[in-house]
LOTORLO-954140 format. One line per 4 residues: their letters; for each residue x, y, z of C-alpha. Coordinates in steps of 0.5 Angstrom, whole numbers. Layout:
residues N
A> X Y Z; ...
end
This chain:
residues 909
MQLK> 59 -178 -232; 53 -182 -229; 55 -185 -222; 51 -191 -220
RHDL> 47 -191 -214; 51 -196 -210; 57 -191 -211; 53 -185 -207
LSPL> 51 -189 -201; 58 -193 -199; 61 -186 -196; 55 -184 -193
SLFL> 54 -191 -190; 61 -191 -188; 60 -184 -184; 54 -186 -180
LLSL> 58 -193 -178; 64 -189 -175; 59 -184 -172; 56 -190 -169
LVFV> 62 -193 -166; 64 -186 -163; 58 -186 -159; 59 -193 -157
FLVF> 66 -191 -154; 63 -185 -151; 58 -189 -147; 61 -195 -145
ARQS> 69 -192 -145; 68 -188 -138; 73 -186 -133; 74 -187 -126
VQIR> 76 -181 -121; 79 -182 -114; 77 -176 -109; 81 -175 -103
VYDA> 79 -170 -97; 84 -167 -93; 84 -163 -86; 87 -157 -88
LTGG> 91 -156 -81; 93 -164 -80; 94 -166 -87; 90 -172 -85
LVPH> 84 -175 -89; 77 -173 -86; 72 -179 -86; 65 -178 -87
AVVE> 65 -172 -91; 60 -171 -96; 62 -170 -103; 56 -167 -108
SLTP> 58 -168 -115; 55 -163 -120; 56 -166 -126; 53 -171 -126
AQQQ> 49 -169 -120; 50 -174 -114; 52 -174 -107; 56 -179 -103
ATPL> 60 -180 -97; 68 -181 -95; 68 -187 -90; 75 -187 -90
GWLL> 77 -180 -92; 76 -182 -100; 72 -185 -105; 72 -187 -113
VDVN> 67 -184 -118; 66 -186 -125; 66 -180 -129; 67 -177 -136
RRIS> 72 -172 -138; 71 -167 -132; 67 -167 -125; 65 -161 -120
VSVT> 64 -163 -113; 62 -159 -107; 65 -162 -100; 62 -161 -93
ADGY> 64 -164 -87; 62 -163 -79; 66 -158 -76; 69 -156 -83
LPAK> 68 -150 -87; 65 -152 -94; 70 -152 -100; 69 -153 -108
ASWC> 74 -157 -113; 74 -159 -120; 77 -164 -124; 78 -165 -132
AAYP> 81 -171 -136; 88 -170 -139; 91 -172 -145; 93 -177 -147
WTRR> 87 -181 -145; 87 -184 -138; 83 -189 -135; 83 -186 -128
GRLD> 84 -179 -125; 85 -176 -117; 82 -170 -114; 85 -167 -107
VTLS> 80 -163 -103; 82 -159 -97; 77 -157 -91; 79 -152 -86
PTQL> 76 -153 -79; 71 -148 -77; 74 -143 -71; 70 -139 -66
AGIV> 73 -133 -63; 70 -129 -57; 70 -124 -51; 67 -124 -44
RDAE> 66 -117 -41; 63 -114 -35; 56 -112 -37; 56 -105 -33
TDLP> 63 -103 -34; 65 -106 -41; 71 -109 -38; 74 -116 -41
LSDA> 73 -122 -35; 79 -127 -35; 78 -134 -32; 71 -134 -34
TVSI> 69 -141 -36; 66 -142 -43; 62 -148 -45; 59 -151 -52
GVDR> 57 -157 -51; 62 -162 -48; 67 -157 -50; 70 -152 -45
VTTD> 75 -147 -45; 77 -141 -40; 78 -134 -42; 85 -131 -42
AGGM> 87 -124 -39; 84 -120 -44; 77 -124 -43; 78 -128 -50
FHFR> 76 -135 -52; 77 -140 -58; 74 -146 -61; 75 -150 -67
GLVG> 71 -155 -71; 64 -153 -69; 58 -155 -73; 52 -151 -74
DMPV> 48 -146 -69; 49 -148 -62; 48 -145 -55; 54 -142 -51
TVQL> 54 -142 -43; 59 -137 -39; 60 -138 -32; 65 -133 -27
DGYE> 64 -133 -20; 61 -126 -18; 57 -126 -24; 50 -129 -27
TGQE> 51 -135 -32; 51 -132 -39; 48 -135 -45; 49 -133 -52
KVLW> 48 -137 -59; 54 -139 -64; 51 -138 -71; 53 -141 -77
ESHL> 52 -136 -82; 55 -130 -78; 60 -133 -73; 63 -139 -76
LRGQ> 62 -138 -83; 64 -131 -83; 69 -131 -77; 65 -125 -73
LLTV> 67 -124 -66; 62 -127 -61; 61 -122 -55; 58 -125 -48
DLQP> 56 -119 -43; 56 -122 -36; 51 -119 -31; 55 -118 -24
NFVE> 51 -122 -19; 47 -118 -13; 48 -120 -6; 43 -118 -1
GQVR> 44 -118 6; 42 -115 13; 46 -112 19; 42 -113 26
WQQT> 43 -112 33; 45 -119 36; 41 -119 42; 35 -116 40
GGLL> 35 -118 33; 33 -110 31; 36 -108 24; 42 -103 24
AGAS> 42 -97 19; 48 -94 18; 53 -100 19; 59 -100 14
VAVI> 59 -106 10; 66 -107 6; 69 -112 2; 75 -112 -3
GQQQ> 73 -106 -8; 67 -104 -5; 64 -101 1; 56 -100 3
VTDQ> 52 -97 8; 46 -100 11; 39 -97 9; 34 -95 14
AGHF> 31 -102 14; 39 -105 16; 40 -108 9; 46 -107 4
YLRR> 47 -110 -3; 54 -112 -6; 56 -114 -13; 61 -118 -16
LRVG> 61 -122 -9; 65 -129 -10; 65 -135 -5; 71 -134 0
DIIV> 71 -126 0; 72 -123 7; 66 -118 9; 68 -113 15
VTQE> 62 -110 18; 63 -104 23; 58 -99 27; 59 -94 32
GFWP> 58 -97 39; 58 -104 36; 64 -109 36; 66 -110 29
AEVT> 65 -117 25; 68 -121 20; 64 -126 15; 66 -130 10
YTGQ> 62 -130 4; 59 -138 3; 54 -136 -3; 49 -136 2
PLDI> 44 -130 4; 48 -125 9; 45 -124 16; 50 -121 20
GLTP> 49 -119 28; 53 -114 32; 54 -114 39; 54 -107 42
NFLA> 60 -105 47; 59 -102 54; 63 -99 60; 60 -100 67
GQVH> 63 -96 73; 61 -93 80; 61 -86 83; 62 -84 90
WQET> 64 -77 94; 71 -76 94; 71 -74 102; 66 -79 105
GEPL> 67 -85 100; 59 -85 100; 56 -87 93; 53 -81 89
SGVT> 46 -82 86; 44 -78 81; 50 -77 77; 50 -75 70
VMAA> 54 -80 66; 54 -77 58; 58 -81 53; 57 -81 45
GKQQ> 51 -77 46; 47 -81 51; 46 -80 58; 46 -84 64
VTDT> 44 -83 71; 47 -87 77; 43 -91 81; 42 -91 89
AGRF> 49 -95 89; 52 -90 85; 53 -95 79; 52 -93 71
RQSQ> 53 -97 65; 54 -94 58; 54 -98 52; 55 -97 44
LQVG> 62 -93 45; 67 -91 40; 75 -91 42; 76 -84 44
DTIT> 69 -82 46; 69 -77 51; 66 -79 58; 63 -73 62
IERK> 61 -74 69; 57 -69 73; 53 -67 79; 50 -61 82
GFWP> 55 -58 87; 61 -62 85; 67 -61 80; 65 -64 73
LEMT> 70 -70 71; 72 -72 64; 75 -78 61; 77 -82 55
YTGQ> 74 -89 53; 80 -94 51; 76 -99 47; 76 -104 52
YSEI> 71 -108 56; 72 -104 63; 70 -103 70; 72 -96 73
DIAL> 71 -93 80; 70 -85 79; 71 -80 85; 68 -73 85
RDRQ> 70 -67 89; 65 -62 92; 65 -55 90; 66 -50 95
AQVA> 66 -42 95; 69 -37 100; 65 -30 99; 67 -24 102
VRSA> 63 -18 102; 65 -11 103; 63 -3 101; 67 -1 95
LEGV> 68 5 99; 74 5 104; 72 5 111; 65 4 110
ELSG> 61 -1 115; 56 -5 111; 49 -5 115; 43 -9 114
LEVT> 48 -14 110; 44 -20 107; 47 -25 102; 43 -30 99
RQGQ> 44 -37 95; 39 -38 90; 34 -34 94; 36 -38 101
HLTE> 39 -34 106; 47 -35 108; 50 -35 115; 56 -31 116
NTFG> 62 -35 119; 65 -28 121; 63 -21 119; 62 -21 112
NFLL> 65 -28 110; 61 -34 108; 63 -41 106; 59 -44 101
RTCE> 59 -52 100; 57 -57 94; 56 -50 90; 53 -51 83
AREL> 57 -48 76; 54 -41 75; 50 -41 81; 47 -34 83
VEAR> 50 -31 89; 47 -24 91; 49 -19 96; 45 -13 99
AEGH> 46 -7 104; 43 -1 106; 45 5 102; 48 1 96
WPMQ> 47 -2 90; 45 -10 90; 50 -14 87; 50 -21 84
VRLA> 55 -26 82; 55 -33 79; 60 -38 80; 65 -40 75
ASIV> 63 -45 70; 70 -48 70; 74 -51 75; 78 -45 79
GEAQ> 83 -46 85; 83 -54 83; 89 -55 89; 84 -54 94
GVEK> 77 -54 91; 75 -47 94; 73 -41 89; 74 -34 92
IDMR> 69 -29 91; 70 -22 93; 64 -17 92; 65 -10 93
LKPR> 58 -6 93; 57 1 90; 54 6 94; 47 9 90
VLTV> 49 15 86; 44 17 81; 47 21 75; 42 26 71
TVRD> 43 28 64; 39 33 61; 38 34 54; 34 37 48
DYTG> 29 33 46; 29 34 39; 37 34 38; 39 30 44
WPLG> 44 35 45; 46 36 53; 44 42 56; 49 45 61
GALV> 47 50 66; 40 46 67; 37 47 74; 36 40 77
KSSP> 32 40 84; 32 35 89; 34 37 95; 38 41 94
GRLT> 38 44 87; 44 43 82; 46 45 76; 48 41 70
DALG> 56 41 67; 58 42 60; 56 35 59; 49 36 61
QVAL> 50 32 67; 49 32 75; 51 27 80; 46 26 86
SPAM> 48 22 92; 46 19 96; 40 17 92; 34 13 95
PGMT> 29 9 91; 23 13 90; 26 20 90; 23 25 85
GTVE> 26 32 82; 25 37 77; 29 40 71; 28 47 69
YPGY> 32 51 63; 30 57 59; 26 57 53; 24 50 55
EIQT> 18 46 59; 19 44 66; 20 37 66; 20 32 73
FRYD> 23 25 74; 23 20 79; 28 15 81; 26 8 81
GQAS> 32 5 85; 34 1 79; 38 4 74; 44 9 76
KVEV> 43 14 71; 37 18 69; 36 22 62; 31 28 62
RLSP> 29 31 55; 26 38 55; 22 40 50; 23 47 47
HTIQ> 17 52 47; 22 57 43; 26 55 37; 31 59 34
GIVV> 35 58 27; 37 61 21; 35 59 14; 41 58 9
DAAT> 42 56 2; 44 49 1; 49 50 -4; 53 56 -2
GEPL> 51 56 6; 49 63 5; 44 66 10; 37 67 6
PGAA> 33 73 9; 26 74 7; 24 67 8; 17 65 10
LRRD> 16 60 15; 9 58 14; 4 53 18; -4 52 17
GQTL> -4 57 11; -1 63 15; 6 66 15; 9 65 22
LRTA> 15 70 21; 20 72 16; 27 71 17; 31 77 19
SDGS> 37 80 14; 42 75 17; 37 69 15; 35 68 23
FYLE> 29 67 26; 26 66 33; 19 63 34; 16 63 41
EESW> 10 59 43; 6 56 49; 5 50 45; 10 48 40
QPAF> 9 44 33; 15 43 30; 13 42 23; 12 48 18
AVRL> 14 50 11; 19 55 9; 18 59 2; 22 63 -1
PGYR> 22 65 -9; 28 62 -12; 28 56 -8; 24 49 -7
LTQV> 18 50 -2; 21 46 4; 17 42 9; 21 42 15
VIGD> 20 38 22; 24 40 27; 28 34 30; 27 29 24
PASP> 33 27 21; 30 26 14; 28 33 14; 33 38 11
VVPR> 34 42 18; 41 40 22; 42 43 29; 48 48 30
SCPG> 51 52 36; 48 58 37; 52 65 35; 55 69 41
GASG> 49 72 45; 44 67 45; 42 64 51; 45 57 54
DAPC> 47 51 50; 40 51 47; 41 49 39; 40 53 33
WEIQ> 37 50 27; 40 51 21; 35 50 15; 37 49 8
LLPF> 34 51 2; 35 48 -4; 36 53 -10; 31 52 -16
EVRG> 31 55 -22; 25 53 -27; 27 50 -34; 21 49 -37
VYIP> 16 48 -43; 9 50 -45; 3 45 -46; -3 49 -49
FGLL> -10 47 -47; -11 43 -54; -6 38 -52; -10 35 -46
YARQ> -14 32 -51; -9 28 -54; -6 25 -47; -1 21 -51
RTLT> 2 27 -53; 2 30 -46; 6 24 -43; 11 25 -49
ILDM> 13 32 -47; 13 30 -40; 18 24 -41; 22 29 -45
IADS> 22 33 -39; 24 27 -35; 30 25 -39; 33 32 -40
ELNA> 35 38 -36; 28 41 -36; 25 41 -29; 18 44 -30
IVLD> 12 45 -34; 7 50 -36; 0 48 -37; -6 52 -39
VKGD> -11 50 -34; -15 56 -36; -13 58 -43; -14 63 -48
RGWL> -21 62 -49; -23 62 -42; -24 54 -41; -22 50 -35
AYAS> -18 44 -35; -22 41 -29; -28 41 -26; -29 47 -22
ELAL> -34 48 -16; -35 55 -17; -42 57 -18; -40 62 -24
AEEL> -36 57 -27; -42 52 -27; -47 57 -29; -42 59 -35
GVSV> -41 51 -36; -33 52 -38; -31 46 -35; -29 42 -41
RGVM> -30 34 -41; -25 29 -45; -19 32 -43; -13 29 -39
DIHE> -15 28 -32; -11 34 -28; -10 29 -22; -7 24 -26
FLDI> -2 30 -29; 0 32 -23; 1 26 -20; 6 24 -26
CHRR> 9 31 -25; 10 30 -17; 13 23 -18; 18 25 -23
GIYA> 20 31 -19; 17 36 -25; 15 43 -22; 8 44 -24
IARL> 6 51 -26; -2 53 -28; -3 58 -33; -9 62 -32
VVFK> -11 67 -37; -15 73 -33; -18 78 -37; -19 75 -44
DNPL> -25 71 -43; -30 70 -48; -35 65 -44; -35 70 -38
AFGK> -36 76 -43; -42 73 -47; -45 69 -41; -45 75 -36
PDLA> -45 81 -41; -45 86 -35; -38 84 -33; -35 84 -40
VKQA> -31 90 -44; -37 93 -49; -38 98 -54; -42 104 -54
DGSV> -49 100 -56; -48 95 -50; -45 89 -54; -39 85 -53
WLDK> -33 88 -56; -28 83 -59; -21 83 -60; -17 81 -67
EKLG> -19 73 -65; -26 75 -64; -26 74 -57; -29 78 -52
WGNP> -26 80 -45; -28 81 -38; -28 88 -35; -21 89 -31
YREQ> -25 94 -27; -30 90 -24; -29 86 -18; -33 81 -20
VWNY> -29 79 -25; -23 79 -20; -26 75 -15; -28 70 -21
NIGI> -21 69 -23; -19 69 -16; -23 63 -14; -20 59 -20
AQEM> -13 61 -17; -15 58 -10; -18 52 -14; -11 51 -18
AQLG> -7 52 -11; -12 46 -8; -11 42 -14; -3 41 -12
FDEI> 0 46 -17; 7 48 -15; 6 55 -18; 0 59 -21
QLDY> 2 64 -27; -3 69 -29; -3 72 -36; -7 77 -40
VRFP> -6 81 -33; -8 88 -37; -13 91 -41; -14 89 -49
SDGE> -8 91 -53; -11 89 -60; -17 90 -64; -22 96 -65
LDKI> -20 99 -59; -23 106 -60; -30 102 -60; -29 100 -53
VYQE> -34 104 -48; -33 103 -40; -38 105 -35; -32 107 -30
ENTS> -27 112 -31; -22 110 -36; -15 113 -36; -8 111 -36
ETKT> -8 112 -28; -15 108 -27; -12 102 -31; -6 102 -27
TAIR> -9 102 -21; -14 97 -23; -9 92 -25; -5 94 -18
TFMA> -11 93 -14; -13 86 -17; -6 84 -16; -6 85 -9
HMRQ> -13 82 -8; -10 76 -11; -4 76 -7; -8 76 -1
ALES> -13 71 -3; -7 66 -4; -3 67 2; -6 61 6
YDVF> -4 57 1; 4 54 0; 4 56 -7; 8 61 -11
LSAD> 5 66 -16; 8 69 -22; 5 74 -27; 7 74 -35
VFGL> 8 81 -38; 10 84 -45; 17 84 -46; 17 92 -48
TLVV> 15 93 -40; 22 92 -38; 25 97 -43; 19 103 -43
DPQS> 19 108 -38; 17 105 -32; 11 110 -31; 8 108 -37
GMGI> 2 103 -37; 3 103 -45; -5 104 -45; -6 97 -42
GQRV> -5 98 -35; 1 94 -35; 7 96 -31; 13 92 -28
IDIA> 12 97 -21; 5 95 -20; 6 87 -22; 12 85 -19
PYVD> 11 87 -12; 6 82 -11; 9 76 -15; 14 71 -13
YLCP> 17 71 -21; 16 76 -26; 15 73 -33; 17 78 -39
MVYP> 15 75 -46; 22 77 -49; 20 74 -56; 25 77 -61
STFI> 20 77 -66; 15 81 -63; 20 87 -62; 19 92 -68
PGNL> 25 95 -72; 29 100 -67; 27 97 -61; 33 97 -56
GIAN> 36 100 -61; 37 94 -66; 35 95 -73; 32 88 -74
PALR> 31 85 -67; 28 78 -69; 36 77 -72; 39 78 -65
PYKV> 36 74 -60; 42 74 -55; 42 81 -55; 34 82 -55
VAES> 34 77 -49; 40 80 -45; 38 87 -46; 31 87 -44
LRQG> 33 83 -38; 38 87 -35; 34 93 -36; 28 90 -33
MALT> 32 87 -27; 34 94 -25; 27 96 -24; 25 91 -19
STLV> 28 86 -13; 23 81 -15; 26 75 -19; 25 75 -27
RPWL> 24 69 -31; 23 70 -38; 19 67 -43; 23 65 -49
QAYS> 21 64 -56; 21 57 -59; 17 58 -66; 19 62 -72
LDGV> 15 68 -74; 15 73 -80; 20 69 -84; 25 69 -79
EYGL> 27 61 -77; 28 60 -70; 32 53 -70; 36 50 -65
ARQN> 42 56 -65; 37 62 -64; 33 58 -59; 40 57 -55
AQRW> 42 64 -56; 36 66 -52; 37 61 -46; 44 63 -46
AAEN> 43 70 -45; 38 69 -40; 43 65 -36; 49 70 -37
VGAS> 45 76 -34; 42 72 -28; 35 71 -29; 32 66 -25
GWTF> 31 60 -30; 27 61 -36; 21 57 -40; 20 56 -48
WNAG> 14 58 -51; 11 54 -57; 3 55 -58; 3 48 -61
GRYE> 7 45 -56; 13 42 -61; 20 43 -58; 27 40 -60
ERLF> 29 36 -55; 37 37 -57; 35 44 -55; 35 42 -48
QRCV> 42 39 -48; 47 44 -45; 50 49 -50; 57 49 -49
SDDV> 59 55 -53; 62 61 -50; 60 66 -55; 53 64 -58
ERRV> 51 71 -60; 57 71 -65; 55 64 -67; 48 66 -69
E> 48 73 -70
end
């Protein structure tokens, strides 16, 4: 169906009209809202609050605490007021529709809490005045304060007596809005003052300044400093020697004066009443002297101070200061002494008596009696008489005989008696029976003393005693005793083993390269010389070379009583020798090029039971480890360079107590053989013969060869070695021996004679040196026929008498099957060493010290056990020590930790 145009417009027009009416209503039909602002604490209206409307945006004040605002259906406001925290609120129209609404807003007043503290101690301060603007509050006992209704940032002032004024700032954001505690720290005030001498104005150091809670002492400038001082505080000032002062603090600078105390008085003589001048009055460390009127004045005293009054010739007086102003009168008594002088011997009259007082002669009241007046404390009185010792006494320092004031002194003079004591000069022992000649002569008693009386000053005498130099003495008249020490021109004694005390026969007493004597079978000796030198050396194999100085406490010699039959009381000297057995190892010549290797071996010795070292000084190839000054050695050029300095080596040994042995290879000498072919062992064609090592030998028959080696030995002794050890003291034993041709007669007898004669020459040449001599021999020399030279001229009976130690090379691996009745000697080290030494020691009285094997040979390993077995064998049979041989100088340190097994042979063989 078709609608007409006006039919369509009519509903639309109606809608638009209605919309317009609603719009007009909304615009013109506004509501009003009453906004009231209240104080949250009091409930009253807050005038002058500022209300800021957010919808719509506008700002209005509430003069009376409320205002009316036209709004639509809702409103949101923010309300602020001085002294209050801001607040927000909202209002919304309710249904049914109302024309007026009401919005209540509550504001909380701002609050400030704070605390006042001591800036140094952090302790709270009560009664402090806190000011913000015109508002003031006082802190409570906990130092707290509170404010309300504050507006924005503002200053705070805090005051408290005894402290500097403090200031802080209240901050809106932190202290008021957020409620943060405000802390105010007050600095204690600082009051400076001074203490001075009231009369002079001089400042006083060390004065005590006290106020409640604190005490100070004035410094060197008289100043003091107090803190937290309040007006009205009482300050007390004290100082030794001054009257105390009290001052009330008024807030003004402190300037305090002290007045010294004093004591006045007069001193007079008690007996005469006359004033005494020159009297010393001592108090509190200060001294006054009385004037001509006897007056004095002491100041700056403390209660209880002791006052001492003294004058020479008078008894001292002490009194105590009472602490008051006072005038005192003091009387002193003069000091008197009665001196009586007598002889110590009853009935003896004193002639020529003189008594002096401080050098002035006194007059006797009666015979032997003297009166002294105005005596001084500890005054010296001296009495002299003929034939008597002078005597001195001093008067007492304290009061004696107070009732009468007289000191009694009894002086007994002793007759002069001289006691002469005669002693041995070295020991200090008394010599009984010594003749002391001094008109007449007398003999000393068992204490070595004799009394001579009368003894006149200037008297002389002589003292005689058998075996001693005559000594004279002179009496000077001063001392009552004279000691005379006699120097012996004879020395008698005994040499003993320091460990056992057993006497030691055959010990050589040596001096200046000469043997003075050897001890007798009982170890005794007797030396007689016109001019005795009390120093010598004692040498005996098996003991350390010992230097002896008679009378030196540090020397190993002590005096002892002589056995029966010895003359008089002269002492015998017991010389104690320390037993010494070498426990050593060998260092080959080549190791001297490796200094550190040598030092390592020396360290091993020092850190173990070892005590000795054997060093190649002339080695197997004829080279010397030191710079020889022998013409032949220089011609041959055998002194090598680049090796460890021999002096350094010896210095290390001696500092560490290591016994140093110089090994000298004698006849095996390649440089000598080729440098001097006429001295060499030669072949038929005149060429130098060579052994298996292709080395030449010196001819053992030739004295030039002997002398060359003797010269080297003497240089070794001069270097400071403790012992010289000869090796290769024999004819050649290996190589093509049948090609050797000697110009000399060459038989078994001539060979042994040559070796024996050489050893005799060597012993004689070394006699002037305090050095021990030893020689190496083949081990077989101990077990073969003693008469056999084994084709090399080496026999125990020819060598042992000329050496201190015989050193057989009993290396088990060098014995061949069947030796000593043993199928394989290399496997029986204990038996080889023990049996060889037993047989060898039976051949000679010379001490035997074996060489032991520290190397493996022919497939038989010689480790720790087999080496220990050798050492144990040597010790069990009584050998005089041992040395181990390793051609490379390599040793197992554990070897030298003492073996504890009692059956080494069974353990290793």
